[in-house]
C-alpha positions in Angstrom: 0.0 0.0 0.0 1.1 3.5 -0.7 2.2 5.5 2.4 0.4 8.8 3.0 3.7 10.3 4.2 7.3 9.5 5.1 9.1 11.0 8.0 12.9 11.0 7.7 14.4 11.2 11.2 17.7 12.8 10.3 19.7 12.0 13.5 22.4 9.7 14.6 20.3 8.2 17.4 19.9 4.4 17.2 17.6 4.4 20.1 14.1 3.6 18.9 12.3 5.5 21.6 14.3 8.6 20.6 13.4 8.0 16.9 9.8 7.5 17.8 9.6 10.8 19.8 11.3 12.7 17.0 9.0 11.2 14.4 5.9 12.1 16.4 7.2 15.6 16.8 7.8 16.0 13.1 4.4 14.5 12.3 2.8 17.1 14.6 4.7 20.0 13.1 3.9 19.0 9.6 0.2 18.4 10.3 0.3 14.7 9.4 -1.6 13.9 12.6 -2.9 15.9 15.6 -2.9 15.8 19.3 -6.1 13.9 19.6 -4.9 10.9 17.6 -3.6 7.5 18.6 -0.5 6.2 16.7 0.4 2.6 16.2 4.2 2.2 15.9 5.7 -1.0 14.6 9.5 -1.6 14.6 12.3 -4.1 14.4 16.1 -4.3 14.5 17.6 -2.8 11.3 18.8 -5.5 8.9 17.0 -8.3 10.7 14.0 -8.5 8.4 11.8 -9.0 11.4 9.4 -6.8 13.4 9.6 -7.3 17.1 7.9 -4.3 18.8 4.4 -2.7 18.7 3.8 0.6 20.6 0.5 2.4 20.7 1.1 6.1 21.5 -1.6 8.6 22.6 -0.1 11.7 21.1 -1.7 14.2 23.6 -0.5 12.2 26.6 3.1 11.9 25.1 3.3 15.6 24.6 1.2 16.9 27.5 4.3 17.9 29.4 5.4 20.4 26.8 2.2 21.8 25.3 -1.5 22.0 26.1 -4.1 20.6 23.7 -5.4 24.0 22.7 -1.9 25.5 22.1 0.3 25.4 19.1 3.5 23.3 19.3 5.2 25.2 16.6 5.5 29.0 16.8 3.8 30.7 13.9 7.0 31.9 12.2 8.9 28.7 12.6 9.2 26.3 9.6 9.1 22.6 10.3 12.2 22.1 8.1 14.2 24.5 10.3 13.1 22.7 13.5 13.9 19.3 12.0 17.4 20.4 11.0 18.2 21.8 14.4 17.0 18.6 16.1 19.2 16.6 13.8 22.2 18.8 14.6 21.4 18.7 18.3 21.2 14.9 18.2 24.5 14.6 16.4 26.2 16.8 19.0 24.6 14.7 21.8 25.6 11.4 20.1 29.2 12.1 18.9 30.2 15.5 20.4 32.9 17.3 18.5 36.2 15.6 17.8 35.3 12.9 20.3 34.5 15.3 23.1 31.1 15.8 24.6 29.8 19.4 24.3 26.6 21.1 25.1 24.7 23.6 23.1 21.5 25.8 23.1 19.4 26.8 20.1 16.5 29.3 20.3 14.3 29.2 17.2 11.7 31.7 16.2 10.4 35.1 17.4 13.9 36.4 17.0 13.2 40.1 17.4 11.8 39.5 20.8 14.6 37.1 21.7 17.3 39.5 20.5 15.9 42.1 23.0 16.6 39.7 25.7 20.2 38.7 24.7 23.6 40.1 25.3 26.6 39.1 23.1 29.4 37.3 24.8 31.6 37.4 21.7 31.7 39.3 18.4 28.8 37.9 16.3 30.4 35.3 13.9 27.4 35.4 11.6 27.5 39.2 11.1 28.0 40.3 7.5 27.2 37.0 5.8 24.4 36.5 3.3 21.2 34.9 4.7 21.7 31.9 2.4 25.2 31.3 3.8 24.0 31.3 7.4 20.8 29.3 7.1 20.9 26.0 9.0 19.2 24.3 6.1 22.4 24.9 4.1 24.5 21.7 4.6 27.7 23.7 4.7 26.5 25.2 8.0 26.8 21.9 9.8 30.5 22.1 10.6 30.2 25.8 11.5 27.4 25.1 14.0 29.4 22.2 15.5 32.5 24.3 15.8 30.7 27.3 17.3 29.0 25.1 19.8 32.2 25.2 21.9 31.5 28.8 22.7 29.4 29.6 25.8 26.0 31.1 25.1 23.1 30.3 22.7 22.5 30.3 19.0 19.6 32.6 18.1 18.0 31.4 14.9 15.2 33.0 12.9 12.1 30.9 12.3 13.1 30.2 8.7 16.5 28.8 9.8 18.7 31.9 9.3 21.2 32.1 12.2 21.3 35.5 13.7 23.9 35.1 16.4 26.0 32.7 18.4 27.5 33.1 21.9 24.5 35.0 23.1 23.7 35.3 26.8 20.0 35.0 27.3 18.5 37.5 29.8 15.1 36.2 30.8 13.7 35.9 34.4 13.6 32.4 35.7 11.9 33.0 39.0 8.9 30.9 38.1 10.8 28.1 36.3 10.8 24.7 38.0 12.9 22.0 36.4 14.0 18.5 37.5 17.1 18.2 39.6 20.4 17.8 37.8 19.6 20.3 35.0 21.8 23.4 34.8 21.8 27.0 33.7 21.5 26.1 30.0 18.2 24.3 30.5 17.0 27.1 32.9 17.8 29.7 30.2 15.9 27.6 27.6 12.8 27.4 29.7 12.9 31.1 30.7 13.3 32.4 27.1 10.5 30.3 25.8 8.3 31.4 28.7 8.6 35.1 27.7 8.8 34.8 23.9 6.9 32.8 21.3 10.0 30.7 20.5 11.1 27.1 20.8 14.4 26.0 22.3 16.6 22.9 22.0 19.1 22.3 24.8 22.0 19.8 24.4 23.6 18.7 27.6 27.2 17.5 27.8 25.9 14.1 29.1 24.2 13.5 25.8 20.6 14.6 26.4 18.5 16.6 23.9 15.6 18.5 25.4 12.9 20.6 23.7 11.4 23.6 25.4 8.2 25.4 24.6 6.3 28.0 26.7 8.7 27.2 29.6 7.9 23.5 29.6 10.3 20.7 28.7 10.2 17.4 26.7 13.1 15.0 26.4 13.7 14.1 22.8 16.9 12.0 23.1 19.0 10.6 25.9 22.3 9.0 25.0 21.9 6.6 28.0 18.8 5.0 26.4 20.9 2.9 24.1 18.8 0.4 22.1 16.6 -0.9 24.9 13.6 -1.7 22.6 
């Protein structure tokens, strides 16, 4: 039978739970299915020729921690392609780091004018003066640039269409009302705070290999390196 749609999960994660969460997120952002739907997921070990797992996912229950049913997961100015590319880059950083070293990173996508008002540069902006096409995360030549600049403290501020506005940006948003699980540091607090006061979405990469999505101050774990291939 012909498939209605195909979701290419462009990430290095081999953990099927991580792939599943990413696929559901992409399906939501593309409008392939909605929060009220139930998704049957069938999987197997690659190359085995056999299916060994069936999971039934209630989409609203899976994502209730990050977004309410009557809210939009994707900010109005953010393209699904830009979010997909940043998730792929974030997962690659979490999986392999840079030159064998684990590194963290923070990406803030969308509502960039409001975000810029709440940022302070920690370094001279490495994207200043370049054409928009050259600094768009959808440009494959940007991959190595992003990975190299991830060594710098601070966040990447990215326009909703994927154009990188700055790197090494200090986010200045109040975090008084932000409550996060223990063990998460300032990067995650900053991600929650900036998405709480702007209509943006943030992706935090921890040095331990976890990728976390933030929307409206709430978090959702997309990938955890420790998951391995448990399913």
